[in-house]
VEXDREN-2710 file (C-alpha; in Angstrom, 1 decimal):
% VEXDREN-2710
k/r/px/py/pz
1/UNK/-21.1/-80.3/-60.9
2/UNK/-20.7/-83.1/-58.4
3/UNK/-17.5/-83.0/-56.3
4/UNK/-16.3/-84.7/-53.2
5/UNK/-12.8/-84.0/-52.0
6/UNK/-11.0/-85.7/-49.1
7/UNK/-7.4/-85.5/-47.9
8/UNK/-5.3/-88.6/-47.7
9/UNK/-2.2/-89.7/-45.8
10/UNK/0.8/-91.2/-47.4
11/UNK/-1.2/-94.1/-48.8
12/UNK/-3.7/-91.7/-50.5
13/UNK/-6.6/-92.9/-48.3
14/UNK/-7.4/-91.1/-45.0
15/UNK/-6.5/-93.4/-42.0
16/UNK/-9.3/-95.5/-40.7
17/UNK/-11.8/-93.9/-43.1
18/UNK/-11.1/-90.6/-41.5
19/UNK/-12.5/-87.5/-43.4
20/UNK/-10.7/-84.2/-43.1
21/UNK/-13.1/-81.4/-43.8
22/UNK/-13.8/-77.7/-43.0
23/UNK/-15.3/-77.2/-39.6
24/UNK/-18.8/-75.7/-39.2
25/UNK/-20.6/-74.3/-36.2
26/UNK/-22.1/-77.7/-35.4
27/UNK/-18.6/-79.0/-34.7
28/UNK/-17.9/-76.4/-31.9
29/UNK/-19.2/-78.6/-29.0
30/UNK/-17.0/-81.5/-30.1
31/UNK/-14.0/-79.2/-30.4
32/UNK/-14.7/-77.9/-26.9
33/UNK/-14.8/-81.4/-25.5
34/UNK/-11.6/-82.5/-27.1
35/UNK/-9.7/-79.4/-25.9
36/UNK/-11.1/-79.6/-22.4
37/UNK/-9.3/-82.9/-21.8
38/UNK/-5.9/-81.3/-22.5
39/UNK/-6.7/-78.1/-20.6
40/UNK/-7.8/-79.9/-17.4
41/UNK/-5.6/-83.0/-17.3
42/UNK/-2.3/-82.1/-19.2
43/UNK/0.3/-79.4/-19.6
44/UNK/0.3/-79.5/-23.4
45/UNK/-1.7/-76.3/-23.3
46/UNK/-1.1/-73.6/-20.7
47/UNK/-4.8/-72.6/-20.7
48/UNK/-6.9/-73.2/-17.6
49/UNK/-9.8/-73.5/-16.9
50/UNK/-11.1/-75.1/-20.1
51/UNK/-13.1/-72.7/-22.2
52/UNK/-16.8/-73.7/-22.8
53/UNK/-18.6/-74.2/-26.1
54/UNK/-19.7/-70.6/-26.2
55/UNK/-16.2/-69.3/-26.0
56/UNK/-15.1/-71.8/-28.7
57/UNK/-17.9/-70.5/-30.8
58/UNK/-16.4/-67.1/-30.5
59/UNK/-12.9/-68.4/-31.4
60/UNK/-14.3/-70.3/-34.4
61/UNK/-16.0/-67.2/-35.7
62/UNK/-12.8/-65.2/-35.3
63/UNK/-10.6/-67.7/-37.2
64/UNK/-13.0/-68.3/-40.0
65/UNK/-13.9/-64.6/-40.2
66/UNK/-10.3/-63.9/-40.8
67/UNK/-10.3/-66.3/-43.7
68/UNK/-8.1/-68.8/-42.0
69/UNK/-8.6/-72.6/-42.0
70/UNK/-10.4/-74.4/-39.2
71/UNK/-10.5/-78.2/-40.0
72/UNK/-11.9/-81.2/-38.2
73/UNK/-11.2/-84.9/-38.6
74/UNK/-14.3/-87.2/-38.6
75/UNK/-14.2/-91.0/-38.2
76/UNK/-17.3/-93.2/-37.8
77/UNK/-19.5/-90.1/-37.5
78/UNK/-17.5/-88.8/-34.6
79/UNK/-15.1/-85.8/-34.5
80/UNK/-11.8/-87.2/-33.5
81/UNK/-9.5/-84.2/-33.9
82/UNK/-9.3/-80.6/-35.1
83/UNK/-6.7/-78.1/-36.4
84/UNK/-6.7/-74.4/-37.1
85/UNK/-4.5/-71.4/-37.7
86/UNK/-4.7/-68.1/-35.8
87/UNK/-2.7/-64.9/-36.4
88/UNK/0.7/-65.1/-34.7
89/UNK/0.6/-61.5/-33.6
90/UNK/-1.9/-58.7/-33.9
91/UNK/0.5/-56.1/-35.4
92/UNK/0.0/-55.7/-39.2
93/UNK/3.6/-56.7/-40.1
94/UNK/2.9/-60.2/-38.9
95/UNK/-0.2/-60.6/-41.1
96/UNK/1.3/-63.5/-43.2
97/UNK/2.4/-65.5/-40.2
98/UNK/0.2/-67.9/-38.2
99/UNK/0.4/-70.2/-35.2
100/UNK/-1.2/-73.6/-35.6
101/UNK/-3.1/-75.7/-33.1
102/UNK/-3.8/-79.4/-33.5
103/UNK/-5.6/-81.6/-31.0
104/UNK/-6.8/-85.2/-31.1
105/UNK/-9.6/-86.8/-29.1
106/UNK/-8.2/-89.2/-26.3
107/UNK/-7.7/-92.5/-28.0
108/UNK/-7.2/-91.1/-31.5
109/UNK/-3.4/-90.8/-31.3
110/UNK/-1.2/-93.2/-33.3
111/UNK/-3.5/-93.6/-36.2
112/UNK/-2.0/-91.0/-38.6
113/UNK/-4.9/-88.5/-37.9
114/UNK/-2.6/-85.8/-36.6
115/UNK/-0.4/-86.0/-39.7
116/UNK/-3.5/-85.9/-42.0
117/UNK/-4.7/-82.8/-40.2
118/UNK/-1.4/-81.0/-40.4
119/UNK/-1.0/-81.8/-44.1
120/UNK/-4.4/-80.5/-44.9
121/UNK/-3.8/-77.4/-42.7
122/UNK/-0.6/-76.6/-44.6
123/UNK/-2.5/-76.8/-48.0
124/UNK/-5.4/-74.7/-46.7
125/UNK/-3.1/-72.1/-45.1
126/UNK/-1.2/-71.7/-48.4
127/UNK/-4.5/-71.1/-50.2
128/UNK/-5.4/-68.5/-47.6
129/UNK/-2.2/-66.5/-48.3
130/UNK/-0.1/-67.7/-45.3
131/UNK/3.6/-67.5/-45.7
132/UNK/5.0/-68.8/-42.4
133/UNK/3.5/-71.2/-39.9
134/UNK/4.7/-71.5/-36.3
135/UNK/4.1/-74.3/-33.7
136/UNK/4.5/-73.6/-30.0
137/UNK/5.0/-76.9/-28.2
138/UNK/5.1/-77.3/-24.4
139/UNK/8.0/-79.2/-23.0
140/UNK/9.7/-79.9/-19.6
141/UNK/13.3/-80.6/-18.9
142/UNK/12.2/-83.0/-16.2
143/UNK/9.7/-84.8/-18.5
144/UNK/11.3/-85.7/-21.9
145/UNK/8.0/-87.1/-23.1
146/UNK/6.0/-83.9/-22.8
147/UNK/5.4/-82.6/-26.3
148/UNK/7.7/-85.2/-27.9
149/UNK/5.0/-86.6/-30.3
150/UNK/4.1/-83.1/-31.4
151/UNK/7.7/-82.2/-32.1
152/UNK/8.2/-85.4/-34.2
153/UNK/5.0/-84.7/-36.2
154/UNK/6.1/-81.1/-37.0
155/UNK/9.6/-82.1/-37.9
156/UNK/8.3/-84.8/-40.2
157/UNK/6.4/-82.1/-42.1
158/UNK/9.5/-79.9/-42.5
159/UNK/9.3/-77.7/-39.5
160/UNK/12.6/-76.6/-37.9
161/UNK/13.3/-75.8/-34.3
162/UNK/13.8/-72.0/-34.1
163/UNK/13.6/-71.3/-30.4
164/UNK/13.4/-72.5/-26.8
165/UNK/11.8/-70.5/-24.0
166/UNK/12.7/-71.7/-20.6
167/UNK/10.3/-71.7/-17.6
168/UNK/7.7/-69.5/-19.2
169/UNK/4.7/-71.4/-17.9
170/UNK/3.6/-72.8/-14.5
171/UNK/0.8/-75.4/-14.4
172/UNK/0.0/-78.4/-12.3
173/UNK/2.7/-77.4/-9.8
174/UNK/5.7/-77.3/-12.2
175/UNK/7.6/-74.9/-14.4
176/UNK/7.2/-75.5/-18.2
177/UNK/9.2/-74.6/-21.3
178/UNK/8.1/-74.1/-24.8
179/UNK/9.8/-75.0/-28.1
180/UNK/9.1/-72.9/-31.2
181/UNK/9.1/-74.7/-34.6
182/UNK/8.6/-72.9/-37.9
183/UNK/8.0/-73.7/-41.6
184/UNK/7.6/-71.7/-44.7
185/UNK/4.3/-72.0/-46.5
186/UNK/4.1/-71.2/-50.2
187/UNK/6.6/-68.7/-51.8
188/UNK/8.0/-67.4/-48.5
189/UNK/10.6/-65.2/-50.2
190/UNK/8.0/-63.0/-52.0
191/UNK/9.2/-59.4/-51.8
192/UNK/6.8/-56.5/-51.3
193/UNK/6.5/-54.6/-54.5
194/UNK/8.3/-51.3/-54.5
195/UNK/6.1/-48.4/-53.4
196/UNK/3.2/-50.7/-52.5
197/UNK/0.2/-48.7/-51.5
198/UNK/-0.7/-49.2/-47.8
199/UNK/-4.3/-50.1/-48.6
200/UNK/-5.7/-50.5/-45.0
201/UNK/-8.7/-52.7/-44.3
202/UNK/-10.1/-54.1/-41.1
203/UNK/-9.1/-57.6/-40.1
204/UNK/-9.5/-60.1/-37.3
205/UNK/-7.0/-60.0/-34.5
206/UNK/-8.1/-57.4/-32.0
207/UNK/-8.6/-53.7/-31.8
208/UNK/-6.4/-51.7/-34.1
209/UNK/-5.3/-54.7/-36.2
210/UNK/-5.1/-53.6/-39.8
211/UNK/-4.0/-55.1/-43.1
212/UNK/-1.5/-53.0/-45.0
213/UNK/0.4/-53.4/-48.3
214/UNK/0.4/-56.9/-49.6
215/UNK/3.1/-58.7/-51.6
216/UNK/2.1/-59.3/-55.1
217/UNK/0.1/-62.4/-55.6
218/UNK/-0.6/-62.9/-51.9
219/UNK/-3.8/-62.5/-49.9
220/UNK/-3.7/-61.4/-46.2
221/UNK/-6.3/-63.8/-44.7
222/UNK/-9.2/-63.0/-47.1
223/UNK/-12.8/-63.4/-45.9
224/UNK/-14.7/-66.4/-47.1
225/UNK/-16.5/-66.0/-50.4
226/UNK/-20.2/-66.2/-50.0
227/UNK/-21.0/-68.8/-52.7
228/UNK/-18.9/-71.9/-53.5
229/UNK/-16.3/-72.2/-50.8
230/UNK/-14.0/-70.6/-48.3
231/UNK/-10.5/-69.3/-48.7
232/UNK/-9.4/-72.9/-48.2
233/UNK/-11.8/-74.0/-51.0
234/UNK/-13.2/-76.9/-49.0
235/UNK/-16.9/-77.5/-49.6
236/UNK/-19.3/-76.9/-46.7
237/UNK/-20.2/-80.3/-45.3
238/UNK/-23.8/-81.5/-45.1
239/UNK/-25.2/-81.1/-41.7
240/UNK/-27.3/-84.2/-41.0
241/UNK/-25.9/-87.8/-40.8
242/UNK/-28.1/-89.0/-43.7
243/UNK/-27.0/-86.0/-45.9
244/UNK/-23.3/-86.7/-45.1
245/UNK/-23.8/-90.4/-45.9
246/UNK/-25.4/-89.6/-49.3
247/UNK/-22.8/-87.0/-50.0
248/UNK/-19.9/-89.4/-49.5
249/UNK/-21.6/-92.4/-51.1
250/UNK/-19.6/-92.3/-54.4
251/UNK/-16.2/-92.2/-52.8
252/UNK/-17.2/-95.0/-50.3
253/UNK/-18.3/-97.1/-53.3
254/UNK/-14.9/-96.7/-54.9
255/UNK/-13.1/-97.5/-51.7
256/UNK/-14.9/-100.8/-51.2
257/UNK/-13.9/-101.8/-54.7
258/UNK/-17.4/-101.4/-56.3
259/UNK/-16.7/-98.2/-58.4
260/UNK/-17.8/-100.1/-61.5
261/UNK/-21.4/-99.9/-60.3
262/UNK/-21.3/-96.1/-60.9
263/UNK/-20.6/-96.7/-64.6
264/UNK/-19.1/-93.8/-66.5
265/UNK/-20.8/-91.0/-64.5
266/UNK/-18.1/-90.4/-62.0
267/UNK/-14.3/-90.5/-61.8
268/UNK/-12.1/-91.1/-58.7
269/UNK/-9.1/-88.9/-59.2
270/UNK/-5.9/-89.4/-57.2
271/UNK/-3.7/-86.4/-57.2
272/UNK/-0.7/-85.1/-55.3
273/UNK/-0.9/-82.2/-52.8
274/UNK/1.2/-79.3/-54.0
275/UNK/2.5/-78.6/-50.5
276/UNK/2.3/-81.9/-48.7
277/UNK/3.5/-84.1/-51.5
278/UNK/1.0/-86.7/-50.4
279/UNK/-1.7/-88.4/-52.4
280/UNK/-5.3/-87.0/-52.2
281/UNK/-8.5/-88.1/-53.7
282/UNK/-11.6/-86.5/-55.1
283/UNK/-14.7/-87.8/-56.8
284/UNK/-15.8/-85.7/-59.8
285/UNK/-18.7/-86.0/-62.3
286/UNK/-17.6/-86.8/-65.8
287/UNK/-18.6/-83.7/-67.8
288/UNK/-17.8/-85.2/-71.2
289/UNK/-15.4/-87.1/-73.4
290/UNK/-13.0/-86.1/-76.2
291/UNK/-12.7/-87.8/-79.5
292/UNK/-9.5/-89.6/-78.6
293/UNK/-10.9/-91.0/-75.3
294/UNK/-9.9/-88.5/-72.7
295/UNK/-12.3/-87.6/-69.9
296/UNK/-13.4/-84.1/-69.1
297/UNK/-14.1/-83.0/-65.5
298/UNK/-15.0/-79.6/-64.1
299/UNK/-13.8/-77.7/-61.1
300/UNK/-17.3/-76.9/-59.7
301/UNK/-15.8/-74.9/-56.9
302/UNK/-13.8/-72.7/-59.3
303/UNK/-10.1/-72.2/-59.8
304/UNK/-9.4/-72.2/-56.1
305/UNK/-10.5/-75.8/-55.6
306/UNK/-7.7/-77.8/-53.9
307/UNK/-7.7/-80.6/-56.5
308/UNK/-7.5/-78.0/-59.4
309/UNK/-4.7/-76.1/-57.8
310/UNK/-2.8/-79.4/-57.2
311/UNK/-3.0/-80.7/-60.8
312/UNK/-1.8/-77.3/-62.0
313/UNK/1.3/-77.9/-60.0
314/UNK/1.5/-81.7/-60.4
315/UNK/-0.3/-82.8/-63.5
316/UNK/0.5/-86.5/-63.3
317/UNK/-2.5/-88.3/-61.9
318/UNK/-4.2/-91.7/-61.4
319/UNK/-7.9/-92.0/-62.1
320/UNK/-10.7/-94.6/-62.2
321/UNK/-13.9/-94.5/-64.2
322/UNK/-16.2/-97.5/-63.5
323/UNK/-14.0/-100.6/-63.4
324/UNK/-11.3/-99.0/-65.6
325/UNK/-8.1/-97.6/-64.0
326/UNK/-5.7/-95.2/-65.7
327/UNK/-2.5/-93.3/-65.2
328/UNK/-2.3/-90.1/-67.1
329/UNK/-2.0/-86.3/-67.2
330/UNK/-4.4/-83.6/-66.1
331/UNK/-4.5/-80.8/-68.7
332/UNK/-6.6/-77.7/-68.1
333/UNK/-8.4/-76.6/-71.2
334/UNK/-8.0/-73.1/-72.7
335/UNK/-10.7/-70.7/-71.4
336/UNK/-12.6/-70.6/-74.7
337/UNK/-12.7/-74.4/-74.9
338/UNK/-13.8/-74.7/-71.3
339/UNK/-16.7/-72.5/-72.1
340/UNK/-17.7/-74.5/-75.1
341/UNK/-17.5/-77.8/-73.2
342/UNK/-19.6/-76.4/-70.3
343/UNK/-22.2/-75.2/-72.7
344/UNK/-22.3/-78.8/-74.2
345/UNK/-22.7/-80.3/-70.7
346/UNK/-25.7/-78.1/-69.7
347/UNK/-28.3/-79.7/-72.0
348/UNK/-27.2/-83.2/-71.0
349/UNK/-27.4/-82.5/-67.2
350/UNK/-29.8/-79.5/-67.0
351/UNK/-30.6/-79.9/-63.3
352/UNK/-27.0/-80.1/-62.3
353/UNK/-26.0/-77.2/-64.6
354/UNK/-28.8/-74.9/-63.3
355/UNK/-27.9/-75.8/-59.7
356/UNK/-24.3/-74.9/-60.4
357/UNK/-25.3/-71.5/-61.9
358/UNK/-27.5/-70.7/-58.9
359/UNK/-24.7/-71.5/-56.5
360/UNK/-22.4/-69.2/-58.4
361/UNK/-25.0/-66.4/-58.4
362/UNK/-25.9/-66.5/-62.1
363/UNK/-29.7/-66.8/-61.7
364/UNK/-32.3/-69.6/-62.4
365/UNK/-32.6/-69.3/-66.2
366/UNK/-29.1/-69.4/-67.7
367/UNK/-28.6/-69.2/-71.4
368/UNK/-25.9/-70.9/-73.5
369/UNK/-24.0/-67.6/-73.5
370/UNK/-24.0/-67.7/-69.7
371/UNK/-22.4/-71.1/-69.7
372/UNK/-19.9/-70.0/-72.4
373/UNK/-18.9/-67.1/-70.2
374/UNK/-18.7/-69.1/-67.0
375/UNK/-16.5/-71.8/-68.5
376/UNK/-14.2/-69.1/-70.0
377/UNK/-13.8/-67.2/-66.7
378/UNK/-10.7/-68.7/-65.2
379/UNK/-10.8/-66.6/-62.0
380/UNK/-14.5/-66.8/-61.0
381/UNK/-15.9/-69.5/-63.3
382/UNK/-15.7/-73.2/-63.8
383/UNK/-12.5/-74.4/-65.5
384/UNK/-12.6/-77.7/-67.3
385/UNK/-9.8/-80.2/-67.1
386/UNK/-8.9/-83.0/-69.5
387/UNK/-7.8/-86.3/-67.9
388/UNK/-5.7/-87.9/-70.7
389/UNK/-4.8/-91.6/-70.2
390/UNK/-1.3/-92.7/-71.0
391/UNK/-1.2/-94.6/-74.3
END
């Protein structure tokens, strides 16, 4: 199943053709360069000297190993920003609370990239089981501009000022303050179930850090699944420039107004982020049609895919197939019907279907019964969604 997902700003299109995606090890050097500018020349971070790429590799492994999101913003083939979450404290009781970090390359400010990163980070953090996000912003009573843009950004996304620590840092010859901003992520009021078992498991965050009883329905920073996505459900990006260009080709064709050239094979779906409230876009392969003209698409990354989770919460969507544009409703099919539709898709697109089954660990020679079971398995399978145009 062909899927490309990208985050959008308020307009539904990433600013300046910027792509927000999950980071990979190949991004570590660029992240180190961006951060070094702030560590060496500014007071927005108290860290000095700047950590090298090897140290950033260790930090990247710690964040992603804990199942937390680490995102980058890419524009014109260059990494222009990054954002990630790390545990707020090492003690187990803090396991649903994270601190965010967002940095842009010099010259990338003022283009909406920071807002796009923060919106994507909130969505990804919710998918990872986070319940509270905290931002620590450096400030200085003698320099009202220090940290002002970061405070405005966080307040625009619903963060509230919750604390002010005076003269806690000293850098570049002056005393510095920090402001704490906080926002709930997901169902923050979830109570722990009475008598919850203290199932202890190792977790990232330092020696002795453990994960104890978990509120029902929440996940304390799960490790990344090994097959079709991470806890954030973003797809792993292609590594080479040519592969990235081919991977993004359908969405670029739509954006330049030539979506009709793709015929009825793909659909550009515009949906609304369940946390951010902003428009987002995904290109999906059309898996079939219904008798009354609705389009069928499949969540190739499973029920945890961002677009699938979003349409469950906000089913009103816009979509384009070829030259035709629609407004309508996204309706997940019942599990049995999903299985039947996936089994019908397999003989029409055998190579894509077999590739999907291999990616999900179902072997190289799937049967019709395998497709029936996969489509019907809402937790670990491939749910099918009907895009029904308004009449």
